C-alpha positions as CSV (number, residue, x, y, z in Angstrom):
1,M,10.5,-6.2,-16.9
2,R,9.8,-9.8,-15.9
3,S,6.3,-11.1,-15.5
4,L,4.8,-11.2,-12.0
5,P,4.0,-14.5,-10.4
6,S,0.3,-14.8,-9.4
7,T,1.4,-15.3,-5.8
8,L,4.6,-14.4,-4.0
9,T,5.3,-15.3,-0.4
10,W,7.8,-13.6,1.8
11,N,9.1,-15.0,5.0
12,A,10.1,-12.6,7.7
13,K,12.7,-15.1,9.0
14,T,14.7,-15.2,5.7
15,S,14.5,-11.6,4.6
16,N,14.5,-8.1,6.0
17,K,13.5,-6.2,2.9
18,L,10.3,-6.3,0.8
19,L,8.3,-3.3,-0.8
20,S,8.1,0.5,-2.3
21,M,5.7,3.1,-3.6
22,R,5.9,6.7,-5.0
23,R,8.1,8.9,-3.0
24,R,8.0,12.6,-3.0
25,P,10.4,14.3,-5.4
26,P,13.9,14.4,-3.9
27,T,14.9,17.5,-2.0
28,S,18.5,18.8,-1.9
29,T,19.1,16.5,1.1
30,S,17.2,13.5,-0.2
31,T,18.0,10.8,-2.8
32,A,14.5,9.3,-2.8
33,S,13.4,7.7,-6.0
34,A,9.9,8.0,-7.5
35,S,7.3,5.3,-6.8
36,Q,3.6,5.2,-6.1
37,R,1.6,7.3,-3.6
38,E,-0.2,5.9,-0.6
39,V,-3.8,6.5,0.7
40,P,-4.3,5.0,4.2
41,D,-8.0,4.0,4.5
42,R,-10.1,6.1,6.8
43,R,-11.9,3.4,8.8
44,N,-9.1,1.4,10.3
45,L,-5.8,3.3,10.0
46,S,-4.9,6.4,12.0
47,P,-4.2,9.6,10.1
48,R,-0.9,9.3,11.9
49,V,0.1,6.6,9.5
50,A,-0.2,9.0,6.6
51,E,1.7,11.7,8.5
52,L,4.6,9.3,9.3
53,L,4.7,8.0,5.7
54,T,5.0,11.6,4.5
55,K,7.8,12.2,7.0
56,A,9.5,9.2,5.4
57,E,9.3,11.0,2.1
58,H,6.3,9.2,0.7
59,D,3.5,11.2,-0.9
60,S,0.8,9.9,1.5
61,V,-2.6,11.3,2.3
62,H,-5.4,10.0,4.5
63,V,-8.9,9.7,3.0
64,R,-10.1,12.2,5.5
65,D,-7.8,14.8,3.8
66,L,-9.4,13.9,0.5
67,G,-12.9,14.6,1.8
68,A,-13.8,10.9,1.4
69,T,-14.3,9.8,5.0
70,S,-17.8,8.5,4.4
71,A,-17.3,7.6,0.8
72,P,-18.0,4.0,-0.3
73,D,-15.0,1.7,-1.0
74,V,-15.6,2.0,-4.8
75,T,-15.2,5.8,-4.6
76,V,-12.0,5.5,-2.6
77,M,-10.7,3.0,-5.2
78,A,-11.7,5.5,-8.0
79,L,-9.8,8.3,-6.2
80,A,-6.7,6.0,-5.8
81,V,-6.8,5.1,-9.5
82,A,-7.3,8.8,-10.6
83,Q,-4.4,9.9,-8.5
84,D,-2.1,6.9,-9.1
85,R,-2.1,5.9,-5.4
86,V,-1.8,2.6,-3.5
87,I,-4.5,2.0,-0.8
88,I,-3.2,0.9,2.6
89,S,-6.0,-0.6,4.6
90,A,-7.0,-3.4,7.0
91,D,-10.3,-3.6,5.1
92,T,-10.4,-6.8,3.1
93,D,-13.4,-5.4,1.1
94,F,-10.9,-3.8,-1.2
95,G,-9.5,-7.1,-2.3
96,A,-13.0,-8.5,-2.7
97,L,-14.0,-5.5,-4.9
98,L,-10.8,-6.0,-7.0
99,A,-11.7,-9.7,-7.5
100,Q,-15.3,-8.9,-8.3
101,T,-14.4,-6.2,-10.9
102,R,-11.2,-7.9,-12.2
103,A,-9.6,-4.5,-12.0
104,A,-5.9,-4.1,-12.5
105,K,-5.7,-1.0,-10.3
106,P,-5.4,0.3,-7.6
107,S,-2.9,-1.7,-5.8
108,V,-3.7,-2.4,-2.2
109,I,-1.6,-3.1,0.9
110,L,-3.5,-5.0,3.5
111,V,-2.3,-4.6,7.1
112,R,-5.2,-6.3,8.9
113,E,-2.9,-8.6,11.0
114,L,-0.7,-5.7,12.1
115,L,-3.4,-3.4,13.4
116,E,-2.4,-3.9,17.0
117,L,0.9,-2.1,16.3
118,R,1.4,1.5,17.0
119,A,1.4,3.8,14.0
120,P,5.2,4.3,14.0
121,D,5.9,0.5,14.2
122,L,3.4,-0.2,11.4
123,V,5.0,2.5,9.2
124,N,8.5,1.2,9.9
125,I,7.4,-2.3,8.7
126,I,5.8,-0.8,5.5
127,V,8.8,1.4,4.7
128,A,11.3,-1.3,5.4
129,N,9.6,-3.5,2.8
130,L,8.8,-1.0,0.0
131,D,11.8,-1.6,-2.3
132,V,11.0,-5.2,-3.2
133,L,7.3,-4.6,-3.7
134,E,7.6,-1.5,-5.8
135,P,7.5,-3.3,-9.2
136,H,4.5,-5.4,-8.1
137,L,2.6,-2.4,-6.8
138,Q,3.3,-0.4,-10.0
139,A,2.1,-3.3,-12.1
140,G,-1.0,-3.8,-9.9
141,A,-1.1,-6.1,-6.9
142,V,-2.6,-6.8,-3.5
143,A,0.1,-7.2,-0.8
144,A,-1.1,-8.7,2.5
145,F,1.2,-8.1,5.4
146,T,0.9,-10.8,8.1
147,T,2.8,-11.5,11.3
148,S,5.0,-14.0,9.5
149,G,5.6,-12.3,6.1
150,I,3.9,-10.8,3.1
151,R,1.8,-12.4,0.4
152,V,1.5,-10.7,-3.0
153,R,-1.1,-11.4,-5.7
154,A,-0.9,-9.8,-9.1
155,L,-4.0,-7.9,-10.4
156,P,-6.4,-8.6,-11.9
157,L,-7.3,-11.3,-9.3
158,R,-8.7,-14.4,-10.9
């Protein structure tokens, strides 16, 4: 596996693919490959995001379903690490905590600039970009989705 750049920028005008995480084991009608699992954050993403990711054959759970609705960010991060999950959130505090602790996990997908989208549109953008990001997320990264592309920074943040 090649080493990750400290920063990777993607331009929506030049590419239509980008990212991936852990999919549920393939069923007889599915050829999904394994990658990481997602945990949409409770404060700013609808539980519908987790439901739609699950329908798209990703092992996704909302923090509400983990009983962590009022848990501090560090607890959510610890749950994500223990369960090998990627956090999907609009809360930039996760990036700040990763920088402060110099942690290499969990990976985080930030969707702050896309919060105005309906859940199905947000999920379509995430799923459409999972294949390219998969190696980065598995190695540990923060991927920030913006209206013009995606910026990826390898963990630990320096």
